[in-house]
C-alpha positions as CSV (number, residue, x, y, z in Angstrom):
1,M,-32.0,-154.2,-4.3
2,A,-34.5,-154.2,-6.8
3,F,-33.6,-152.5,-10.4
4,G,-36.9,-151.5,-12.8
5,C,-37.0,-152.2,-16.4
6,T,-37.7,-148.6,-17.9
7,S,-35.0,-145.8,-18.9
8,P,-34.6,-142.5,-16.8
9,N,-36.7,-141.1,-19.3
10,E,-39.4,-143.2,-18.7
11,Q,-39.4,-142.7,-15.2
12,G,-40.3,-139.3,-15.4
13,N,-37.2,-137.0,-16.7
14,Q,-38.7,-137.8,-20.3
15,P,-38.4,-133.9,-22.3
16,Q,-41.5,-132.2,-21.7
17,E,-43.9,-130.7,-24.3
18,R,-43.4,-126.6,-24.6
19,N,-47.2,-125.4,-23.8
20,P,-47.8,-122.6,-26.4
21,V,-50.1,-120.4,-23.8
22,I,-47.4,-120.4,-21.1
23,E,-44.7,-119.6,-24.1
24,A,-47.1,-116.5,-24.9
25,R,-48.1,-115.7,-21.9
26,A,-43.9,-115.3,-20.6
27,M,-43.0,-113.6,-23.9
28,A,-45.8,-110.8,-23.6
29,L,-45.2,-110.1,-19.8
30,A,-41.3,-109.5,-20.7
31,L,-42.1,-107.6,-23.6
32,E,-44.9,-105.2,-21.7
33,G,-44.1,-101.5,-21.1
34,L,-42.4,-98.7,-23.5
35,W,-39.9,-99.0,-25.7
36,M,-37.3,-96.2,-27.5
37,P,-35.4,-96.5,-30.5
38,E,-31.8,-97.5,-29.5
39,G,-30.0,-95.7,-32.2
40,Y,-32.1,-92.3,-31.3
41,C,-31.4,-92.6,-27.3
42,R,-27.4,-93.6,-28.4
43,C,-27.5,-90.3,-30.6
44,L,-28.9,-88.5,-27.4
45,E,-26.0,-89.9,-25.0
46,Q,-23.3,-88.4,-27.5
47,Q,-24.6,-85.7,-28.6
48,R,-27.0,-84.4,-26.0
49,S,-29.3,-82.5,-28.7
50,P,-32.3,-83.4,-29.9
51,F,-31.9,-81.5,-32.5
52,A,-29.2,-82.8,-33.8
53,C,-30.5,-86.4,-33.6
54,R,-33.8,-85.5,-34.9
55,E,-32.7,-87.3,-38.6
56,V,-32.4,-91.0,-36.5
57,I,-35.9,-90.8,-35.7
58,T,-37.9,-92.2,-38.8
59,D,-41.2,-93.2,-37.1
60,I,-41.4,-93.9,-34.0
61,L,-40.2,-92.0,-31.0
62,V,-42.0,-94.3,-28.4
63,M,-44.1,-97.5,-28.4
64,E,-46.1,-99.3,-25.9
65,M,-46.8,-103.0,-25.2
66,K,-49.8,-104.1,-23.4
67,R,-50.6,-107.4,-22.4
68,N,-54.6,-108.4,-23.1
69,A,-56.6,-109.6,-20.2
70,A,-55.6,-113.2,-21.0
71,G,-52.1,-112.0,-20.8
72,D,-50.8,-114.1,-24.4
73,S,-51.2,-111.4,-26.6
74,L,-50.1,-107.8,-26.9
75,R,-51.5,-104.4,-28.0
76,W,-48.9,-102.5,-29.7
77,S,-48.9,-99.0,-30.0
78,W,-46.8,-95.8,-30.9
79,Y,-46.2,-92.0,-31.9
80,G,-44.1,-90.0,-33.4
81,T,-42.5,-86.2,-32.6
82,H,-45.3,-85.2,-34.2
83,E,-48.1,-87.1,-34.2
84,G,-49.8,-90.6,-33.1
85,G,-49.3,-93.4,-35.1
86,T,-51.1,-96.8,-35.4
87,E,-52.4,-99.6,-33.2
88,A,-52.2,-103.6,-33.6
89,M,-53.0,-106.6,-32.0
90,L,-50.3,-109.4,-31.9
91,G,-50.5,-112.4,-31.5
92,F,-48.0,-115.3,-30.6
93,D,-46.2,-117.3,-33.3
94,T,-45.1,-120.6,-31.9
95,A,-42.5,-121.4,-34.6
96,T,-40.9,-117.8,-34.5
97,K,-41.0,-117.4,-30.8
98,A,-42.5,-114.1,-31.6
99,F,-45.3,-111.6,-31.6
100,R,-46.5,-111.1,-35.2
101,S,-49.3,-109.0,-36.5
102,R,-51.4,-109.1,-39.6
103,P,-51.9,-106.5,-42.5
104,S,-54.7,-103.8,-41.5
105,D,-57.7,-103.3,-43.7
106,D,-56.8,-99.5,-43.4
107,P,-54.0,-98.2,-45.7
108,H,-53.0,-95.0,-43.0
109,R,-52.7,-97.3,-40.4
110,D,-51.4,-100.0,-41.6
111,W,-47.4,-101.2,-41.0
112,G,-47.4,-104.4,-43.1
113,E,-46.6,-107.2,-41.2
114,L,-44.7,-107.2,-38.3
115,L,-42.5,-109.5,-36.4
116,I,-41.6,-108.5,-32.6
117,E,-38.9,-110.7,-31.3
118,A,-37.5,-110.1,-27.8
119,E,-33.2,-110.1,-27.5
120,Q,-31.1,-111.9,-25.3
121,D,-31.0,-108.7,-22.9
122,P,-34.5,-108.1,-21.6
123,D,-34.6,-104.4,-22.0
124,R,-33.9,-104.6,-26.1
125,L,-36.5,-106.1,-28.6
126,S,-36.3,-106.0,-32.6
127,I,-38.7,-105.2,-34.8
128,R,-39.1,-106.4,-38.5
129,R,-41.3,-104.6,-41.0
130,G,-43.0,-107.0,-43.7
131,G,-39.8,-108.3,-45.6
132,D,-37.3,-106.2,-44.7
133,S,-34.8,-108.0,-43.1
134,T,-32.9,-105.0,-41.1
135,P,-34.0,-105.2,-37.7
136,M,-35.1,-102.0,-35.7
137,L,-33.7,-102.2,-32.4
138,F,-35.2,-100.8,-29.2
139,V,-34.4,-100.2,-25.6
140,R,-36.5,-100.3,-22.8
141,T,-37.5,-96.8,-20.4
142,R,-39.7,-95.9,-17.8
143,S,-40.9,-92.9,-19.5
144,E,-39.8,-90.8,-22.9
145,H,-39.5,-87.6,-21.0
146,E,-37.0,-89.3,-18.3
147,A,-35.3,-91.3,-21.3
148,I,-34.8,-87.8,-23.0
149,N,-33.8,-85.4,-20.3
150,S,-31.5,-87.9,-18.9
151,R,-29.1,-87.9,-22.3
152,T,-29.6,-84.1,-22.6
153,L,-30.1,-81.5,-19.6
154,A,-30.4,-83.6,-16.6
155,G,-27.8,-82.8,-14.5
156,R,-25.7,-80.4,-11.5
157,Y,-24.3,-77.6,-12.2
158,L,-22.9,-73.9,-10.7
159,R,-24.4,-71.0,-12.2
160,A,-22.0,-68.8,-13.7
161,S,-23.4,-65.8,-12.3
162,D,-23.0,-66.3,-8.9
163,S,-21.7,-69.9,-8.7
164,S,-25.1,-71.3,-6.9
165,V,-26.0,-75.4,-7.4
166,V,-28.7,-75.7,-10.1
167,V,-30.0,-79.4,-10.3
168,L,-32.3,-80.5,-13.5
169,D,-33.3,-83.9,-12.8
170,A,-34.4,-86.5,-15.1
171,E,-37.9,-86.2,-14.3
172,G,-38.2,-83.0,-15.6
173,S,-37.7,-80.9,-12.6
174,I,-35.7,-78.0,-11.4
175,A,-34.1,-76.7,-8.0
176,G,-32.1,-73.6,-7.5
177,L,-34.0,-71.5,-10.0
178,V,-37.3,-69.6,-9.9
179,M,-38.6,-71.8,-12.6
180,N,-39.3,-75.3,-11.3
181,R,-39.8,-77.8,-14.3
182,Y,-38.5,-78.2,-17.9
183,E,-39.7,-80.0,-20.9
184,V,-37.2,-80.9,-23.8
185,L,-38.9,-80.3,-27.6
186,T,-38.5,-83.0,-29.8
187,D,-41.1,-81.8,-32.1
188,F,-39.1,-79.6,-34.9
189,A,-42.4,-79.9,-37.3
190,F,-43.2,-76.2,-36.5
191,G,-40.5,-74.1,-38.2
192,M,-38.1,-74.3,-35.0
193,E,-35.6,-76.0,-37.6
194,D,-32.2,-74.4,-36.2
195,G,-31.6,-75.3,-32.7
196,D,-32.5,-77.1,-29.8
197,I,-35.4,-76.3,-27.5
198,V,-36.5,-76.2,-23.6
199,F,-39.6,-74.7,-22.4
200,L,-39.4,-73.6,-18.9
201,H,-41.9,-73.5,-16.4
202,G,-42.9,-71.8,-13.0
203,P,-44.5,-68.9,-11.1
204,G,-45.6,-66.5,-13.4
205,S,-44.6,-68.4,-17.0
206,P,-47.6,-68.8,-19.4
207,E,-49.1,-72.5,-19.5
208,V,-46.5,-73.5,-22.1
209,G,-43.6,-72.6,-20.4
210,I,-41.0,-70.1,-21.5
211,A,-39.0,-71.0,-24.7
212,H,-35.4,-71.3,-24.5
213,R,-32.7,-72.2,-26.8
214,F,-29.8,-74.2,-25.0
215,K,-26.3,-75.2,-26.3
216,W,-23.8,-77.1,-25.0
217,T,-19.8,-76.0,-25.5
218,G,-17.9,-78.6,-23.5
219,K,-19.3,-78.7,-20.0
220,R,-21.1,-75.6,-20.1
221,L,-24.4,-75.2,-21.1
222,R,-25.9,-71.9,-22.3
223,F,-30.0,-71.1,-22.1
224,E,-31.1,-68.0,-24.1
225,S,-35.0,-67.2,-24.1
226,L,-37.0,-66.9,-27.4
227,L,-39.2,-64.3,-25.8
228,Q,-38.8,-61.1,-27.5
229,E,-41.6,-59.5,-25.8
230,A,-43.5,-60.3,-22.5
231,E,-46.4,-62.9,-23.4
232,P,-50.0,-62.6,-21.6
233,G,-50.0,-64.2,-18.2
234,T,-46.0,-63.7,-17.9
235,T,-45.1,-62.1,-15.0
236,D,-41.4,-59.5,-14.5
237,T,-39.7,-62.6,-12.5
238,A,-40.1,-64.8,-15.1
239,A,-39.3,-62.9,-18.1
240,R,-35.9,-61.5,-16.4
241,L,-34.6,-65.2,-16.9
242,H,-33.5,-64.2,-20.2
243,A,-30.1,-65.6,-20.5
244,L,-28.2,-68.4,-17.9
245,T,-24.9,-70.3,-18.1
246,L,-24.3,-73.4,-16.2
247,E,-21.3,-75.0,-15.8
248,C,-21.9,-78.7,-15.4
249,I,-20.1,-80.4,-12.3
250,E,-22.1,-83.7,-11.9
């Protein structure tokens, strides 16, 4: 048997040099998608109330990461509960293994330097803003409406008036009522500062839906219409859904 004079590393097991382009593409792929603040999502799970959690949102309600054509950098954009935010191009930093932005020339659209890092959990990431050492944590979501609905109203219920089954799903659809779609309000900037609101849509409702207050008491969910009088385009059928009490069964 013949033995060579080279070490195992010299025979092909030597450490491979990291390719920064491959690393950047892998990281960009991992971060691509929609993200929401972890603290806000946790608050919604506990309170089931966007109104109670409104102070948890500082700037960002939802942010999106999209890869560029080459797949090695990211376009970062976000919006809050009331208005859109800013956009920035993020480049991969080989030293920190994170994506960074550069300050913008537009002071109204500038967040300063950003450092966006992947967490060990592939469905979490953190953002550091400028010299701030405290990271903001985000969790992945398929859509902001699904994330909010699933933590507030989605479920199976018994209607108190006749024990019929009513289902509100996380996509915003309703089964068992004349109204067939709902949308939870997260923007409290227009004087709606005293409770949670959901807009119910269906046959005979105006385009924006009919606004209802909603409130949880234990497992009981109560809707009360804010309609003082019929709005233009509202039928009697839609207007009659003035108050509704549901008992959660799932």
